[in-house]
N, CA, C and O of each residue as an XYZ file, in Angstrom:
516
protein
N       9.270      2.453     -8.438
C       7.844      2.585     -8.594
C       7.169      2.141     -7.304
O       7.674      1.253     -6.617
N       6.046      2.739     -6.969
C       5.322      2.417     -5.760
C       4.624      1.077     -5.922
O       4.142      0.739     -7.003
N       4.577      0.324     -4.839
C       3.936     -0.979     -4.835
C       2.429     -0.796     -5.033
O       1.803     -0.076     -4.256
N       1.828     -1.427     -6.051
C       0.387     -1.270     -6.288
C      -0.458     -1.733     -5.106
O      -1.519     -1.167     -4.842
N       0.008     -2.765     -4.393
C      -0.739     -3.230     -3.225
C      -0.821     -2.124     -2.177
O      -1.856     -1.935     -1.539
N       0.266     -1.410     -2.010
C       0.295     -0.317     -1.046
C      -0.698      0.775     -1.446
O      -1.397      1.325     -0.595
N      -0.756      1.083     -2.729
C      -1.682      2.112     -3.208
C      -3.135      1.691     -3.004
O      -3.970      2.499     -2.597
N      -3.430      0.429     -3.287
C      -4.798     -0.060     -3.128
C      -5.164     -0.114     -1.646
O      -6.286      0.229     -1.272
N      -4.232     -0.538     -0.806
C      -4.496     -0.606      0.633
C      -4.753      0.772      1.235
O      -5.471      0.891      2.228
N      -4.177      1.799      0.648
C      -4.325      3.156      1.189
C      -5.590      3.864      0.711
O      -5.866      4.982      1.147
N      -6.362      3.240     -0.174
C      -7.601      3.865     -0.647
C      -8.563      4.071      0.520
O      -8.803      3.147      1.298
N      -9.102      5.256      0.641
C     -10.101      5.557      1.663
C     -11.364      5.989      0.938
O     -11.472      7.112      0.446
N     -12.318      5.065      0.887
C     -13.581      5.323      0.210
C     -14.720      5.045      1.175
O     -14.528      4.363      2.181
N     -15.911      5.570      0.877
C     -17.053      5.301      1.751
C     -17.281      3.794      1.922
O     -17.080      3.001      1.002
N     -17.698      3.444      3.108
C     -17.883      2.032      3.450
C     -18.821      1.319      2.483
O     -18.558      0.187      2.079
N     -19.899      1.974      2.116
C     -20.870      1.354      1.221
C     -20.249      1.015     -0.140
O     -20.522     -0.047     -0.700
N     -19.421      1.911     -0.667
C     -18.746      1.643     -1.945
C     -17.824      0.418     -1.826
O     -17.823     -0.456     -2.693
N     -17.050      0.371     -0.747
C     -16.108     -0.737     -0.583
C     -16.840     -2.060     -0.337
O     -16.402     -3.107     -0.814
N     -17.945     -2.018      0.401
C     -18.725     -3.242      0.610
C     -19.297     -3.743     -0.707
O     -19.270     -4.941     -0.988
N     -19.813     -2.826     -1.508
C     -20.352     -3.220     -2.812
C     -19.261     -3.816     -3.691
O     -19.505     -4.782     -4.414
N     -18.049     -3.241     -3.635
C     -16.935     -3.772     -4.430
C     -16.545     -5.172     -3.945
O     -16.230     -6.042     -4.756
N     -16.564     -5.387     -2.637
C     -16.247     -6.722     -2.106
C     -17.299     -7.740     -2.510
O     -16.969     -8.870     -2.869
N     -18.573     -7.341     -2.453
C     -19.637     -8.251     -2.882
C     -19.525     -8.551     -4.372
O     -19.861     -9.652     -4.810
N     -19.060     -7.588     -5.146
C     -18.903     -7.775     -6.584
C     -17.805     -8.755     -6.954
O     -17.766     -9.227     -8.090
N     -16.912     -9.073     -6.028
C     -15.821    -10.013     -6.302
C     -16.352    -11.385     -6.710
O     -15.747    -12.062     -7.541
N     -17.471    -11.795     -6.134
C     -18.032    -13.118     -6.435
C     -18.479    -13.227     -7.891
O     -18.406    -14.303     -8.485
N     -18.940    -12.122     -8.462
C     -19.458    -12.131     -9.834
C     -18.489    -11.520    -10.842
O     -18.836    -11.356    -12.012
N     -17.286    -11.185    -10.403
C     -16.325    -10.505    -11.274
C     -15.862    -11.421    -12.396
O     -15.381    -12.528    -12.156
N     -16.016    -10.943    -13.621
C     -15.493    -11.651    -14.791
C     -14.461    -10.736    -15.424
O     -14.780     -9.638    -15.880
N     -13.250    -11.189    -15.446
C     -12.115    -10.351    -15.809
C     -12.188     -9.794    -17.230
O     -12.109     -8.580    -17.420
N     -12.334    -10.652    -18.214
C     -12.261    -10.208    -19.618
C     -13.254     -9.102    -19.960
O     -12.843     -8.057    -20.464
N     -14.556     -9.298    -19.703
C     -15.484     -8.226    -20.063
C     -15.271     -6.946    -19.240
O     -15.415     -5.840    -19.760
N     -14.931     -7.102    -17.972
C     -14.744     -5.914    -17.123
C     -13.541     -5.100    -17.588
O     -13.626     -3.876    -17.697
N     -12.428     -5.765    -17.860
C     -11.223     -5.047    -18.305
C     -11.465     -4.416    -19.668
O     -11.057     -3.280    -19.909
N     -12.121     -5.139    -20.552
C     -12.422     -4.602    -21.882
C     -13.278     -3.336    -21.775
O     -13.047     -2.361    -22.489
N     -14.264     -3.362    -20.883
C     -15.168     -2.230    -20.723
C     -14.463     -1.039    -20.043
O     -14.622      0.105    -20.468
N     -13.693     -1.319    -18.997
C     -13.052     -0.236    -18.238
C     -11.833      0.356    -18.941
O     -11.551      1.547    -18.809
N     -11.120     -0.472    -19.679
C      -9.895     -0.010    -20.342
C     -10.070      0.049    -21.855
O      -9.145     -0.264    -22.604
N     -11.240      0.446    -22.295
C     -11.530      0.508    -23.724
C     -10.544      1.431    -24.431
O     -10.250      2.527    -23.955
N     -10.039      0.972    -25.575
C      -9.143      1.787    -26.374
C      -7.681      1.693    -25.972
O      -6.825      2.288    -26.626
N      -7.384      0.971    -24.931
C      -5.982      0.820    -24.516
C      -5.514     -0.567    -24.943
O      -6.243     -1.549    -24.808
N      -4.318     -0.633    -25.448
C      -3.777     -1.900    -25.934
C      -3.493     -2.872    -24.800
O      -3.836     -2.630    -23.642
N      -2.862     -3.965    -25.162
C      -2.498     -4.977    -24.174
C      -1.557     -4.370    -23.145
O      -0.609     -3.662    -23.483
N      -1.836     -4.659    -21.902
C      -1.040     -4.118    -20.814
C      -0.635     -5.231    -19.861
O      -1.262     -6.289    -19.811
N       0.419     -4.973    -19.112
C       0.825     -5.941    -18.098
C      -0.134     -5.827    -16.913
O      -0.932     -4.892    -16.837
N      -0.050     -6.769    -16.007
C      -0.942     -6.782    -14.852
C      -0.758     -5.532    -13.991
O      -1.732     -4.963    -13.498
N       0.481     -5.113    -13.814
C       0.738     -3.917    -13.002
C       0.199     -2.678    -13.702
O      -0.365     -1.797    -13.052
N       0.364     -2.598    -15.017
C      -0.157     -1.456    -15.768
C      -1.679     -1.406    -15.683
O      -2.262     -0.324    -15.610
N      -2.320     -2.563    -15.692
C      -3.777     -2.605    -15.567
C      -4.197     -2.041    -14.223
O      -5.123     -1.233    -14.153
N      -3.530     -2.454    -13.158
C      -3.871     -1.965    -11.816
C      -3.646     -0.459    -11.729
O      -4.486      0.262    -11.191
N      -2.530      0.016    -12.248
C      -2.244      1.447    -12.191
C      -3.247      2.252    -13.024
O      -3.653      3.343    -12.623
N      -3.645      1.719    -14.174
C      -4.644      2.388    -15.007
C      -5.990      2.423    -14.293
O      -6.694      3.432    -14.323
N      -6.342      1.303    -13.647
C      -7.592      1.255    -12.890
C      -7.563      2.223    -11.708
O      -8.581      2.824    -11.365
N      -6.402      2.369    -11.092
C      -6.264      3.340    -10.003
C      -6.549      4.758    -10.505
O      -7.241      5.530     -9.841
N      -6.017      5.090    -11.669
C      -6.269      6.409    -12.249
C      -7.728      6.617    -12.600
O      -8.294      7.682    -12.351
N      -8.340      5.578    -13.187
C      -9.753      5.654    -13.561
C     -10.626      5.824    -12.313
O     -11.562      6.623    -12.298
N     -10.303      5.065    -11.280
C     -11.071      5.148    -10.037
C     -10.887      6.510     -9.377
O     -11.829      7.044     -8.793
N      -9.690      7.075     -9.461
C      -9.441      8.405     -8.890
C     -10.287      9.467     -9.596
O     -10.785     10.395     -8.957
N     -10.446      9.330    -10.908
C     -11.306     10.259    -11.653
C     -12.753     10.142    -11.183
O     -13.438     11.148    -10.999
N     -13.214      8.892    -10.990
C     -14.581      8.689    -10.516
C     -14.765      9.250     -9.106
O     -15.809      9.822     -8.791
N     -13.759      9.085     -8.272
C     -13.822      9.615     -6.904
C     -13.878     11.141     -6.916
O     -14.599     11.743     -6.120
N     -13.124     11.763     -7.809
C     -13.152     13.222     -7.921
C     -14.533     13.703     -8.361
O     -15.032     14.710     -7.858
N     -15.149     12.985     -9.295
C     -16.506     13.337     -9.740
C     -17.505     13.186     -8.590
O     -18.398     14.015     -8.412
N     -17.335     12.114     -7.818
C     -18.239     11.869     -6.688
C     -18.123     12.995     -5.662
O     -19.130     13.521     -5.189
N     -16.891     13.357     -5.327
C     -16.664     14.409     -4.328
C     -17.148     15.766     -4.814
O     -17.610     16.582     -4.016
N     -17.047     16.015     -6.115
C     -17.483     17.296     -6.680
C     -18.995     17.344     -6.880
O     -19.557     18.412     -7.126
N     -19.655     16.189     -6.773
C     -21.098     16.156     -6.955
C     -21.525     16.341     -8.397
O     -22.619     16.838     -8.663
N     -20.669     15.944     -9.333
C     -20.980     16.114    -10.754
C     -22.142     15.218    -11.175
O     -22.326     14.120    -10.650
N     -22.917     15.714    -12.130
C     -24.052     14.948    -12.639
C     -23.589     13.737    -13.448
O     -24.345     12.779    -13.614
N     -22.351     13.773    -13.953
C     -21.854     12.663    -14.770
C     -21.367     11.486    -13.915
O     -20.982     10.449    -14.455
N     -21.383     11.641    -12.591
C     -20.926     10.566    -11.712
C     -21.931      9.419    -11.721
O     -23.138      9.629    -11.606
N     -21.406      8.198    -11.861
C     -22.245      7.009    -11.849
C     -21.761      6.068    -10.743
O     -20.660      5.525    -10.836
N     -22.567      5.872     -9.705
C     -22.161      4.962     -8.632
C     -21.911      3.532     -9.121
O     -21.017      2.854     -8.615
N     -22.685      3.079    -10.089
C     -22.496      1.716    -10.585
C     -21.145      1.574    -11.289
O     -20.477      0.550    -11.149
N     -20.746      2.594    -12.039
C     -19.415      2.543    -12.679
C     -18.305      2.592    -11.632
O     -17.267      1.949    -11.785
N     -18.536      3.363    -10.565
C     -17.536      3.450     -9.509
C     -17.377      2.096     -8.817
O     -16.257      1.663     -8.546
N     -18.489      1.435     -8.533
C     -18.425      0.095     -7.921
C     -17.748     -0.882     -8.870
O     -16.947     -1.711     -8.440
N     -18.062     -0.792    -10.148
C     -17.433     -1.666    -11.136
C     -15.919     -1.448    -11.182
O     -15.150     -2.407    -11.242
N     -15.500     -0.187    -11.153
C     -14.062      0.120    -11.178
C     -13.375     -0.369     -9.904
O     -12.285     -0.937     -9.969
N     -14.000     -0.153     -8.751
C     -13.413     -0.623     -7.495
C     -13.348     -2.146     -7.447
O     -12.367     -2.713     -6.967
N     -14.383     -2.804     -7.941
C     -14.392     -4.271     -7.974
C     -13.241     -4.781     -8.824
O     -12.510     -5.679     -8.407
N     -13.077     -4.219    -10.006
C     -11.988     -4.633    -10.898
C     -10.636     -4.321    -10.276
O      -9.711     -5.129    -10.363
N     -10.514     -3.161     -9.653
C      -9.251     -2.764     -9.037
C      -8.847     -3.730     -7.931
O      -7.698     -4.168     -7.878
N      -9.771     -4.061     -7.060
C      -9.464     -4.983     -5.962
C      -9.142     -6.372     -6.507
O      -8.197     -7.016     -6.050
N      -9.923     -6.833     -7.481
C      -9.684     -8.162     -8.052
C      -8.336     -8.241     -8.758
O      -7.611     -9.225     -8.611
N      -8.000     -7.210     -9.522
C      -6.731     -7.220    -10.245
C      -5.542     -7.075     -9.288
O      -4.486     -7.663     -9.517
N      -5.711     -6.309     -8.239
C      -4.627     -6.167     -7.257
C      -4.384     -7.496     -6.549
O      -3.245     -7.822     -6.216
N      -5.432     -8.251     -6.320
C      -5.276     -9.570     -5.677
C      -4.532    -10.553     -6.571
O      -3.872    -11.471     -6.083
N      -4.639    -10.361     -7.867
C      -3.956    -11.260     -8.800
C      -2.451    -11.028     -8.836
O      -1.691    -11.918     -9.218
N      -2.019     -9.838     -8.440
C      -0.588     -9.521     -8.463
C       0.124    -10.222     -7.315
O      -0.424    -10.328     -6.217
N       1.333    -10.697     -7.556
C       2.087    -11.273     -6.444
C       2.553    -10.166     -5.506
O       2.940     -9.082     -5.942
N       2.508    -10.456     -4.234
C       3.005     -9.489     -3.245
C       4.517     -9.482     -3.279
O       5.153    -10.531     -3.385
N       5.089     -8.294     -3.189
C       6.547     -8.182     -3.142
C       7.023     -8.728     -1.798
O       6.469     -8.395     -0.750
N       8.037     -9.554     -1.840
C       8.558    -10.093     -0.592
C       9.438     -9.043      0.053
O      10.407     -8.564     -0.535
N       9.085     -8.708      1.244
C       9.843     -7.694      1.970
C      10.708     -8.401      2.999
O      10.213     -9.118      3.869
N      11.987     -8.187      2.881
C      12.911     -8.781      3.828
C      13.270     -7.740      4.878
O      13.549     -6.587      4.548
N      13.264     -8.147      6.139
C      13.660     -7.176      7.158
C      15.134     -6.829      7.029
O      15.947     -7.660      6.624
N      15.467     -5.602      7.373
C      16.857     -5.181      7.322
C      17.660     -5.922      8.382
O      17.167     -6.135      9.489
N      18.888     -6.317      8.062
C      19.690     -7.029      9.059
C      20.028     -6.105     10.222
O      20.358     -4.934     10.038
N      19.937     -6.664     11.416
C      20.269     -5.908     12.609
C      21.510     -6.501     13.245
O      21.693     -7.718     13.249
N      22.357     -5.644     13.781
C      23.556     -6.179     14.426
C      23.166     -6.950     15.684
O      22.285     -6.542     16.441
N      23.832     -8.048     15.876
C      23.548     -8.876     17.036
C      24.279     -8.283     18.236
O      25.498     -8.113     18.200
N      23.555     -7.973     19.276
C      24.153     -7.349     20.445
C      23.987     -8.215     21.688
O      23.958     -7.703     22.807
N      23.880     -9.511     21.494
C      23.654    -10.372     22.643
C      24.914    -11.097     23.099
O      24.874    -11.853     24.069
N      26.008    -10.879     22.423
C      27.247    -11.561     22.799
C      27.936    -10.870     23.964
O      27.672     -9.700     24.245
N      28.811    -11.589     24.636
C      29.523    -11.048     25.801
C      30.433     -9.876     25.412
O      30.547     -8.905     26.160
N      31.070     -9.966     24.259
C      31.967     -8.890     23.842
C      31.191     -7.588     23.668
O      31.663     -6.519     24.055
N      29.996     -7.687     23.081
C      29.177     -6.500     22.903
C      28.707     -5.951     24.248
O      28.653     -4.738     24.449
N      28.369     -6.857     25.164
C      27.924     -6.431     26.482
C      29.047     -5.706     27.217
O      28.818     -4.667     27.837
N      30.253     -6.249     27.148
C      31.390     -5.609     27.809
C      31.675     -4.237     27.196
O      31.977     -3.276     27.905
N      31.573     -4.165     25.883
C      31.843     -2.901     25.198
C      30.861     -1.831     25.666
O      31.268     -0.707     25.961
N      29.576     -2.167     25.738
C      28.556     -1.218     26.158
C      28.742     -0.864     27.627
O      28.634      0.303     28.002
N      29.023     -1.869     28.466
C      29.191     -1.625     29.898
C      30.421     -0.772     30.159
O      30.377      0.144     30.981
N      31.516     -1.061     29.469
C      32.742     -0.288     29.658
C      32.549      1.161     29.237
O      33.037      2.076     29.900
N      31.845      1.367     28.148
C      31.632      2.728     27.656
C      30.777      3.523     28.630
O      31.056      4.696     28.879
N      29.744      2.906     29.183
C      28.886      3.649     30.097
C      29.579      3.904     31.426
O      29.399      4.972     32.011
N      30.370      2.948     31.924
C      31.077      3.176     33.189
C      32.192      4.197     33.003
O      32.470      4.974     33.916
N      32.828      4.211     31.855
C      33.884      5.181     31.590
C      33.302      6.589     31.538
O      33.927      7.533     32.022
N      32.116      6.741     30.957
C      31.512      8.069     30.897
C      31.066      8.517     32.285
O      31.129      9.706     32.598
N      30.618      7.581     33.120
C      30.238      7.935     34.485
C      31.457      8.372     35.294
O      31.392      9.323     36.074
N      32.579      7.657     35.094
C      33.808      7.985     35.822
C      34.311      9.365     35.395
O      34.794     10.132     36.228
N      34.202      9.681     34.125
C      34.673     10.973     33.637
C      33.863     12.104     34.223
O      34.423     13.140     34.583
N      32.541     11.928     34.330
C      31.704     12.990     34.881
C      31.876     13.114     36.388
O      31.778     14.217     36.926
N      32.129     12.012     37.079
C      32.298     12.087     38.528
C      33.636     12.715     38.909
O      33.714     13.456     39.888
N      34.687     12.424     38.144
C      36.000     13.018     38.448
C      36.031     14.487     38.061
O      36.777     15.263     38.660
N      35.231     14.889     37.066
C      35.206     16.295     36.672
C      34.501     17.117     37.734
O      34.839     18.282     37.944
N      33.507     16.510     38.418
C      32.767     17.234     39.444
C      33.572     17.365     40.727
O      33.288     18.258     41.525
N      34.581     16.499     40.963
C      35.352     16.515     42.200
C      36.375     17.640     42.193
O      36.822     18.040     43.268
N      36.763     18.163     41.063
C      37.797     19.196     40.996
C      37.310     20.514     41.438
O      38.068     21.484     41.437
């Protein structure tokens, strides 16, 4: 499954909408907002809430882009505020860097040097014939 933080970080919305959502963080009350935005849906895990909010916000964004009369900027700000707040509550997945082979030892240096000098010798002797 895709990391919810990655999905939220990739959202590209108008600056004014995102600023309003950030300002809304100070007044965000979780229980009433989730109840209002996720009406009719049973108890969900934190990740399911974020994913559901992402879907709801995507619907609002589609309405905004289409210029529909049913679009409500206040609902869009409310959804973005809840989405950002809920995403912040999720723990970030710890990403470990992939192990890299250590190439700083003398044996590795000799191996690389020998291989490159051997290839140079092969090309120089082939040109002399």
